[in-house]
N, C-alpha and C positions, 0 to 999 in steps of 0.2 A: 566352409563348414557344412556338415551333413544337413540335407534337407530332403524332403519328401518325393512323391511321384504319382503317375497314372498314365493311360494310353489309348489306343485304336483310332479310326478316322471316319467321320461322317457315317450316320446311320449304318452304312453298309460295311464300314471298315472292320476287319477282323485281325487282331493280333493275339493277345493273351486271352481271348474269349473262350477258349476251350480248356482253361486251367482246371475248372471244377472237376474234382475226382481224379486228376492225373497223378496225384500222389496221395497215399494214405495219410490220415491225420497224424499218426505217430511219427511218420518219417518227416512230415512238415515240421513238427515240433523239434526234431533233432536238427534239421537244417536251420531253422530259425535261431536256435541257440548259438550257432556258430556265426550268425550274421548280425547280431544285435550290437556288438561292441562299437562300431563306428557311428552310432546313431545319436549320441548325445550332442547337444548344441548349447553353447554358452549363451547366457543372456545378461547383458549389462544395461543398467538403466540409463536412459537418455531422454531428453525432452526436446521436441521440436516446437518452436513458437509459431504462431499463426497470426501475426500482425497484419498480414496481407489478405485476410479472409473477410469478405464483406457480406457473407450470407447469414450471419447472426444465428448460427446453429440451425438454420432452416433448409440446409441441403442434405439430402439423403440419397442412398443408392443401394442396390442389391444385385448380386450376380451368383446364382446357384450353379453347382452345388457348394463350392468353396474355393478359396484362393489357392489352396495347396493342390497342385496338379502333378507333383512328382512323388513317387513312392519307391523306396528301396525294395529289393527282392524279398527281404524279410517281411516288410509291410504288406506287400502283395499277397504273400502266402498266408499271412494272418487274416487278411481280408477274405481270401477265398475259403479258408478253413472255418473261420469263426465270425466273419462279418465285421471285425473290428476296423475302425477307420483311422488313418493317420490324422494328426492334428490339423484342423482347418480344412479337411478335405470335403466336409459337407455341413459346416456350421451355418451356411446361408441357405441351405435347402429347406429346413424346417420353417423359418420365418417366411420364406417365399411361398411355400405351400399353404401356410396357415391363413394367408390373406383371403383365400377363397371362401372361407366361412367367417373370417374375422372382420371383413370390411364393413358390414352393416353398422357396426357400432364404432367405427373408426373416428378418432378425433385428432386434432393437430398434435396433441401431447402423446398420443399412442402410435404415431406413424413409425417411430423407430423400434416398435415391437416387431414390425414386419420389414423394416429396412435398416441399413447401416447409417450411422452418423457419418456424413461425407464432408465434415469440416476439415480444413487443412490442419496438418500436424497431429501429434499424439500427446495426450496429457502424460505427465511424468509417471503417474501411478498406473497408466495403461500400457507402458512400454514392455513388450515381451522380450525383445532382443534388439541389440545394436551391433552392427558389424561394419568394418571398413574393408570392402572387398579387395582381395589381393594385397592387403596391407596399405592401401592407398590413403593418403592423408587429405585428399580433396573430395571425398565422397563418403557419405554414411547412409546405410540402409537400416531404418528403424521399422520394426514390425509390431503391430498392436496386439494386445492380448485377445481381443474379441474375435477378430477375423484373420489375423496374420497377414494383412495387406502390407506390401512394402511401401514405405514412405522414403523416397530417395532425395537426399539433399546434397548438392554439390557446390563447391566454391569455385570450380572451373567448369567450363562447358564440357570439356573432354571427360573430366571425372564424373560429371552428372550422367552423361550418356553411357560411360563405362558401367556405372552403377545400375542403370536401367537394363543394360544387357545382362549383367550378372544376376539381377533379380528375376528377369524373365527366364533365364536358364534354371534358376533355383525352383521356379514355380511351374515351368512348362517345357523342359528340355525335350522330353520324349515326343510330346505333341508337335513341337516345332520341327523336330527331325522327320516325323511322319509327313507333315505337310510340305516340307521342302521336296520330299520325294514324290508326293502327289503332283506338285507343280511341275516336276521334271519328268513325269510319266514313268517313275521308277519305283512305285509303291510295292509291287509284288516281289521284286528282287529284294527289297528292304524288309518288308513285314510279312511276306508269305503269299501264297497263291490262291487263297480263298476266293471264290467267285465274286464276293463283294468287293474285295480289293481290286480284282481285275476290272470290275465295272467302274469303280471310282477313278482309277487312273485313266481309263479310256474316255470317260466323260469329260475330264478336264483337259487332257492332252489333245483331244480332237479340236478343242477351241483355241488352244494356245500351244501349238507345237514348236516350241522355241529351241534353238540350238544354244550352246554356251555363248557363241559369238552374238546371237540375238539378245541374250540377257545382258551381256556386257554393253552392247550398243545402246540399250535403253538407259542404262546408268549414265553413260557418256553423254548422251543427248540431253537427258534431264539436267545434268550439271551444266553443260555448255549453254543451255537456253535460259538459265535462270539466274545468271549473274552471281552476286555475293550470296544470295540465298541458296543457290544451287551448290556453291562451294561449301557453305555451312552444312547443308544436308549430307553431302558426301563425308565431311569430317565427322558429323554426328553418327552416321551409319558405321563408319570405321571404328569409332570409339565403342559403339554399341556391340559390334561384332567382337571387339577385343574383350569386352566384359563377358559375353557368352562363352568365348573360347577359354577364358581364364577359369570360369566355373567348370567347364568340361575337364580341364586339366586337374583342377583341385578335386573334383568328385571322383575322377578316375584314380588318382593317387590315393585318395582317402577311402575309396571303395564305397561311396554312398551315392553313386549314379543311379538313375532310374533302373529298376529291376527288369523292365521290359527288354533292355539290351541283352540280358542273360537269356530270357525266355525266347527271344527270337534268334539266338545264336551269335550275336555280335560280341558278347563278352562271356568269359568263363568265370563262374562264381567261385571256383576253387583257386585257379592259378592267376586269375585276373587277365588272362591273355585276351587279345582282341583289342579293337580300337573304336572309339567314338569320333567320327570325323569332325574336324573343326568346320565351323560355318564360314562361308565366304560371301562376298557382297552380292554375287549373282543369286545366291539362295534367297535373298530378300525379295528379289524380283519374282522368282518362282513362287514364293509364298503369296506375294501380292496378286499374281495372276489367278490363283485359286480363289482368294477372297473377292476379287473383282468379278470373276465369272459367277460366283454364287450370289452376290448381293448387288452388284453395280453395273451390270451389262444389259441394258434394255435393248430389245430388238430381236430380229431373226424371225423365222417362221414364214418367210415370203413364199417359199415353194409350197408349203402346206396350204397357205392362203390361195395360191393359184389352183391347187388341186380341188379345193372346195368350191371356188368360183366356177371352175369348169363343170363341176357336178351340178351346180345350180343352173348354169346356162344350158346344160344337157337336158335338164328336166323342164325348165320353163322357157327356154329361148334366151337369147343374149340379153335383150333389154330387161325383161321381167326377172330373169335369173340374177342379173346384176343387182336389181333392186332388192330382191330377197336376200342376197348375200350381204349387201350393205346394211340392211335392217338388223341382221344377226351380228354383224361386225360391231355396231354401236360405236363408231369412231368419235362421234361428238353428240352423245345422247343428251337431250335437253333435261332429262330427269336425273342425270348422274350427280351424285354428291361431289362437291368441289372443295379443295383446300383454300384456294383464293376465291372467295364467294362474294366479292364486292362488284362483280359484273365486268371486270376488266378482262379483255380478250388477249390471248397470247397464241396466235396461229402457228402451228408447227405440224408437219407431216399430215396436213389435211388432204382430202381427195381433190386432185386437180380437175378442172373442168374438161380438159382435153388431154388425157394421159398420153405420154410419149415414151417410146422405146421399150414398151412392155415385151417381155419374152416369156410368154406363157407356154408351158410344155404341151406337146401332143398328148392326147388321151392315152393313159396307161403306159406312158414311156418313162416315168420317173423311177429311178433306182438309187437307193442310198449308196454312197461311196463306201466300200469296205475300209475298215481300219486295221483289222487283225489279219496277219498273214503268217504262214509257216508255223501254225500252232502244233505243239506236241503235248502229249500227256493230258494233264488237267487244264491246259490252256486251250484245248479244242474239244472238250467233251460237251455233252448236251447242256449241262448246267452253265458252263462258260459261254456257250452260244446264246442262251437265253439272257444271261446277264449283259452280254455285249449288246444285244438288241435293245434292252432297256436303257443302257447307258447312252446309246446312239439317239434314241428318241428324246431322252432328257436333254442331251447336249444341243439338239437341233430345234427344241421347242422355243416359241416366243415367250412362254411363261417362265421367266428366269427364277421365280420362286423366292426372290428377296422379300422380306417380310417387314415387320416393325410397325409401331404406331406412336402417335404424338397427340397430346392435348395441351394447348397453350392458351391462356386467357389473359387479355390485357388488364392492366391495373385499374382501368376505368370500371371494371366489373367485379373486382375482388374486394374482400372485406378490409384489407390493409391498404389498398391503393397501389400495391406492388404487383407486377405480373406473377402468375403462378404457372408452372409447367410440370407435366407428368409425361415423360417420354423415354423411349429407348428402342433398341433394335431387337427384333425376334430373330435370333441366330441359331435356333434349334437348341437342343438339350444334350450335352455331352459330358463325359467324365474322363479327363478334365474338360472344362468348358473351352470353346475356341477363343473366347475373350479372357482377359485377366485384368484385375483391378490394380491400380497403382497411383501413387502421388509422386510427381516429379517437381522439384524446386531447384533451380539453378540459374545461372546467367542466361537471360532470354527465354526461360521456360518456367511456367508456374501453372500447374494444372493437376487435377485429380479426375480419374475416371477409368474407362475401359479401353483396352487396345487389343487387337488381334495378336495372339502369341507369335513371337518372332518378328513382329513389326511394331514393337512397343517402344521405339525410341521417342515417340510422342504419344500423348493421350489422344485417342481418335474420337472418342465420344465421352463428354464429361463436362467439367466445370473449370473455369478459370478463377481469377481473384474476385471478380464482380460480375460474372456472366456465366451462363451454361449453354450448351449446345447439344443437339442430337440429330439423328437422321432416320429417314425411312427410305426404302427402295422406291424409286419413281417409275422406272420402266419405259421412259420415252425411247424412241427408236434411234439408236446410233449404229445399227447393224443393217447393211443392205446386201442383197443377193444379186450377183451378176451372172449372166449367161455368156460364158466364153466359148466362142465357136472353135471347134477342134480342127486341126490340120495335120496332115502327115500320118498321125496315129492318135491313140487316146491320150497321149502324154505331151502333146504339143498343141498350142492354141494361138489364135490370132491376137496379137497386141498391136493396135494401131496399124494394122495391115501387114505386120511381119509375123511369120510363123516362128513361135518362141517356145522353147522347151520349158516344161514345168520343172520345178525344183522338188526333188525327193527328200523328205525329212523322215528319218527312221529312229525308233527306239526299240532295242532288243532287250527283252526281259526273260529271266528264268528264275525258278524257285525250287526249293526242296523242303520237305517237312521239318518243322521245329516243334519244340515243346508248346509254343503258343498257337501254332497253326499246323495241324497235321495233314493239310492238303498234300496229296501226292505230287511228285515232281512234275514239272511242266514248263513250257516256254512259249513265247510267241514274239512276233515283231509287229509293232504298231507303225504303220506307214501312212504318211499324209503327203499328198501332191499339192504343192503350193504355187500359186500364180501371183502376179502383181496385184490381182484383185482379191487376194486372200486364199485360204485353203479350199480345196474342192470338197463339197459336201454331197452333191448328187450328180448323177449322169441322166441325160434325157435327150429327146429330140425336140426341136422347135421348128415347125414347118418342114419337117423331114431332115433338117440339119442336125448332126450330132453336136451336143453341147455339154459342157460341165458347168454346173451351178456352183459358184464360189460364195464365200461369206466374208464380207469386209466390215470390220468393226473399227470405229474411230479410235478406240482405246487400244487396239492391237498394236503391238510394238511400243506402247506407251504406258505400261503397267506401273512404271516408277514415277511418272510425272506428278501424281497427286501428292507426293510427299511434301511439296512446297505448301499446299493448302493446309495440311495438318501442322506443319511447322508454324505457320502463321497463327493458327487457332491456339497454339500453346504459348504464344508470345504476348505477354501483357502489354508490351509497348506497341503492339500492332492492333490488337482487337480492343477497342475502347468504346465502341458504339455499334448500333445495328448496321450502319453503313460499312464500317470496317470489317464486321463479321461477314457481310455479304461479299465484300471484296476478297476475303480470305477463301471462302468456299468456291468462288469462281475459279480458283486454281485446281479444283478437284475435277478430274475428267470422268469419273464414274457417275452413273445416273442415280442420284440421290435427291431427296427432299431434305433440306436443312432447316432446323428451327433454332431459335435464339431467344433467350430471356435474360434481362438484367433487372435492376431495381425499378426501372422506369419504362423500358421499351421491350417490345417483342418484334421478331422479324422472321421472314421465311425467304428461302431461295432454292430454286431447282437447279442442280449442277449437272454437268455432263458436256462433252464436246459434241454438240449437235451439228452435224455436217450441213452445209448449205448445198442442197441438191439442185441439179439442173432443172430448168423450167419444164414443167409438165411431167416430171418423174413422180410416180406414185410410190411412196415408201412401203406400201403394203405388198408389192409384187416385184418379182425379179425383172431386171431390165438388161438390155444388151450391153455387153462389155465394149462400149465404144466411147470415144472421147466426148461425144455429144451428151452422154448420159452420166458422165462421171461427176463426182463432187466438184464443186467450184474450186479451181486452183489446187486440185489434188496432185500430190507428189508421191508416186508409188515407192520411191527409194526410202522415204522417211515415213510414209503413210500419214502425211499431214495434209490439211485442206483448210479452206475457209470455214469457220464455224459461226453459228448465229450469235449475234451480239448479246452481251449480258442483259441488256434491256428487253430482249425478246424472250428471255426465260421467265417463267412465272416467278414473281417475287412480290414482296409486300413488307411494309413496316406498320406495326401498330394496328392491324386489323382487330376487330373486337375479339375474335378468337380464331384459332387455327385447329383443324383436326386433320389427321392423315392416318390412313391404314391401307396404303398402297392404292388409293382411289385416284380418280382423275384430278389433275392439279388445278386446271383452270379452263375456262371456256376456250374452245377451239384448239386445245393442246392435246394431240392424240398420243396415246401410248401404244406400244406394239402388241401387248397382250390383250386378249379379248375379255369382255365381261364388265366394262365400265358403263353399267346401265342403271336402271331405276332402283335396283336392290343390290347393294354392295355392303361388305362388312363395315365400310366407312360410315354407313348410315347408323350403325350401332353407337358410334362415338358422336356423330353429328346430332342425333336426336337428344342425347343426354346432355351434351355440352351446351347446345342451344337453349335448352330448358334452364340450365344453371345460370347462364349469362342473362337470360330474360328476368330471372328472379333477383340477380345481383348478389353481392356478398360472397363470392366464390372464395373458398379456402383451399389450402393444400389437401386437407382431409376430404372435402366434398369433391374435388376434382379426381383424387385418387379413388374415391368410391365410385365415381362415374366410370372410370377405366375398369375397375374390378367387376362392376356389374355387367358391363359389356363383355368382359372376358368369360363370363359364364353363359352368355346368351347363345341360343341356337338361332342363327340368322333366319333360317327357313321358318321357324316357329314364330318369330317376332314379326317378320315383314311379309311373309307369303301365306302361311297357313290360315290366317284369318279370312283371306279372300277365298281360299280353297273351301273353307267351311261354309262360306256364304253360298257358294254354288251347291254344295252338298245339301245344305239346309234350305235351299230355295223351295223345296216341298218336303213333306214329312218323310223321314227315313223310316221305312217299315221293316227292313231287314234287321233282324236282331243283332247279327254279328257287326254289321256296319254301324248300327245305332250305338252299340257299346263302344266301338272304336271312336266314333264321333264324340261321345260323351267324355272319354278319357282325353282326347286331344283338346277339346274345348276347356276342360278343367286345367290342363297344362298351360294353355294360352292365358287363361285368366290368372294363373299363378305367376305369369311372367315369362314363360317359355325358356327357363334356365335348365342347364344340365348341371345340377348341383346335388351334393350329398344330402341325405336326410338329416344328418348331424355330422360334425367334424369327425372324421375317422371311421364313419360307418361303412364306407366302401359300397354304398348302395345309393342309387339316385331316388330322389323324390320324383313322382310321376314317371316311374321307370317303364311302365307299359306304354304310355303315350310316346316316350322317346323311342322305344323299340319299334312301335308302329310307324312313326315318321321315318326312321332310318330305313325301314323296309319299304315304305310306300314311295319315297321320293324317286328312286330310279325307275320304279314301275310306272308311276304316273307320268313322268317326263317322257318315257318312251311311248306310252299309250297316247299321250297328248300330241306329240309332234311327229312321230314316224309315219303315221298314215298320210298326213298332208305333205310331208317333205319327201317321202319315199325312202327306202332303206339306204340307198347309196348316198344321198345327200345328208341324211340324218347321221350316218356313220362318218362322213367327211366333216360335218360340223362338230361332232364329238371329238375328233382329232384336233380341232382348233381350240375347243374349250370343253374340259371334262364336265360331266353332268353334276357331280357332287364332290364335296370335300369335307365330309363329316369328320369329327375327331377320331373315330375308329378306323377310318379309311387309310390305306397305305398310299400316300401321295407326297409330292414334293421331293426335295433332296434328302429328306430324312425319313421317309416312309411313315409307317404307323407310329403311334405313341409320340408324336412330334409336337403336340400342343397346338401349333398354328393351324387354323381351320377356317373354312368358309371364305377363302380368298378367291377361288375360281369355281364357278358352277353356273347352272342354268336358271338360277332363281330369278334373274331379271326377265328372262324370256317367259317363264311361267307367270310371273307377276303381270307383265304387260298383256299377255294373252288372256289370262283369266279376267283381268279387269275389262278388257275389250268385250269378252263374252258376257260379262255382267252389265255391259252398257255404260261403264264408267269412262270418264275422260282419260285419255292416254296421249301423252306427248311423245313423239318419236316412236310410235308403235310399230309392230311388225306389219308386213304388207298384207297379211290375211289373218283370219282367226283360225287357229288350228284345233283347239279342243272341241271335239265333236263337230268339226266343220263349222263352228260358229254358233251352233244350236245349244242353247242353255240346257235343255233336257238331255240332249245327246252327250254333252260335256259332263253333266251330272252322272249319267250312266257310266261313263268311262271312269270318273273319279271313284264312284262307289264300288265298281267291280274291282278296280286295282286296290282300293282300300281294304276290301274284304280279303283279297289275296294276301296283302301285307299283314293284316291282323292275324291271319292263320299261320304266319311264320313264327316258329319258336325262337326263343332267344339264342339257342345254339345255332340255328340257321342264319340269323342276322349277325351274330358275333361268333364266328366259327372257331376262334381260338388260335393261338400261336405259341411260340416258344415260351412266352411269359404267362399267358392267360389260358385258362381252361375254356372250352366252348360254352357259350352262354353267359359268361361273366361280363356284363355290360360295363360296369365301372372300370374294370381292368382293361377292357378293349379300348376305352377312351383315355386311359391314364397316361401320364407323361413318364417317359423313361430317360434317365441320363445315360445316353448310349456310350458304352465303354470304348474309349479310344486308348485304353491301356488296361492295366490289371486291377484297378479299383472299381468296385461295383457299388451301386446305391439302390435303395428301394424306390419303386415307382410312387408317384404322387398323383393326387386327384387332378383332373383336367382343368386347365385355365388357358385362355387364348389371349396371352399378354406378352409383352417384351421379355426377353431373357435377362438382359441387363436393363435396369430401369432406374431413372432418377425422379425424385420429387424435389423441386427447387422453388424458393421464393427469396430473392435477395432483398436485404433491408436497406442497403446503401450502395454508393458507387464512389469510385476514386475521384 
């Protein structure tokens, strides 16, 4: 049956983004008239019962912009010309956006004004359509009137998964196709050569340069190593693929396939010539490699760490320089907010007393390994080169930019006596969204929630019959860097004493202009040299010896393994308790924090294949590629090793409350990214939830309000600015410019330090001047505070380890500006500790010296006032310079969230919120 569409890929992906104006309105109308006929869809009433739902109407969810992520060519053209939206393309965007101003008066009874009812089934009077895909008698897809979410009910396991695949293709076919090409490093050939497409495929393929044989081997190994569950996963995947391909065939013959296939030259709108390639099982692994790299691959950055350590030692000497470096690294900061806060310690990747095998590069010898070769046309111009450099930096960073948050409160502290949870992943904002909603009911499967498009044979984040679960990115280190000593030439290395050839992996891409992307023709070859210790990322010398630095990830060649854990989460006969939940997520090898709630219990578990490192190896730095420093029982043929026991992973059951916003998991548990210090965005949740729990009587509404309040908070204003103003106000401010700025900042702090509209829809911030001043002041004050003491070389090296700021208007992370997620990485902890030290306040785990004004309060005050005056003098147009969406000086627009087009359908931007993209509010009332 005909169904909708939409397209492009990750902030930077471009496909039909250049449609506006490419046809005159009159010609659009003529073309549309000839395309409307296949768009009708039959609707038959059907009712799904929900006798297996134990949530009592108290489960809710939301996923903007809407469930419908497919659009025909006619619908795309209508959207581009007149702004009209296909059904269910953005009906969840308004409720999601409205919470930003609606949360102060939120009650339990009004939650579903801003969320969907996530109960199982569809009431008979709410059925919009019913279909039996491909005429099958063993599966039915019912869609509800309000959101168009597919409710898939099967009487056989095969039919159930066939239906899941069919529904996924109905809702996300173009997006799925885009991302299987991203995972294979073939995006430009498929979608066009725009520099953003080049950057995206380079970023992901550098980390996962798989051949077709590699992809198939991962499937074979996952099935072979997991017994009957592995066999079931393979059968489920094949049924799911059959459903996808059935929809491809039906939409092709019925001519209601996504219009992006026409706009990118894959199909002809007149003759219907061209093909949409069927999906195959290795495509699922390619898709999984993208999602894993984005959200579940903690680690890396060891070479950058070595560079900054050497800079510190150059300035201060080895002993003092190492101390300075460790202070900024904050591996185990005593002031860091923790998810497991009961005092239990889970040592992992801690600093060894006597490091062994370190292979630090010689000064100025490090060079990034090239990825792009033989570039022609627009594959090698200046824009392409800049994009490639950015993609490389992103791929090699230890800050993997997974996001998400969770607030979970034990029933001992709620009004009902049942646990309450508000949680979900921050996966960025796209049109269509990377995730899709669904309900799946069939033999051995009973769940509703969100799944990544193309991987939705199971619900990945959501609820079961009497329990719900969600995840946040954890970021513990499962990636190590090895220095392989070269021999013979630059493409041979010593492996256990034998000169061994590196393996060359290549992907050749070319492109030509299309309606969607008019980038001129071009081509290039992406080339990776692979060793047994992983792909080569850098070249350098160590003690004068030529080496290649490689990256070895424990989930490399194991992208498919996590399917078993998700299968278990969907199985009502497996997950029946917090313990069985923890057992299920132990089968997920990606680095996530997992949270659980049922009617009685809450639970937490940190997943990931944490390798057991050799004694004395420091996970923060590269080590020699020698047997003495390899992971314990590492097998290079399968990239398997010994992993830390489940009991060594941070975990807990029925703690009074849990919060997570990518903060430190537990005492002594080190993460790879920098910034787990005294000020972290996790504090925004911790402070609010701790206060709620202390008062008792927590409800779904009060916990949602805590999340929504934190979502509008400026972390710097709430947790750092008050101390900065203490220094400034330590004596009377006589300068009129500075005094006016201080007055505005103080008023903003008193008002709560939020970035919030004056009224809903005003598109103007309350305390706008104060926000502008802080946005301009922060980078100025950080540089003036730290660069004189550190010196420019070390200061620059540290900023490569941890960016200074991550305000809402800044272009950062995998999705650039307008991405919502903010304040994850920055120097706020350093500023906080240093300013408190200058003020003479107690600081645990402080820096090794006082930097602001050399430790003098008056000198520090002078620095802050001079930089504050400079910031206050900057105009809004200077602070917010404008972009393709926003005019210079438009502060609200600069912060605003954009649903980045991954296809032809566009949506309006919404006011900034720092909250999960998909989010659940749950409180189960009973249990099986």
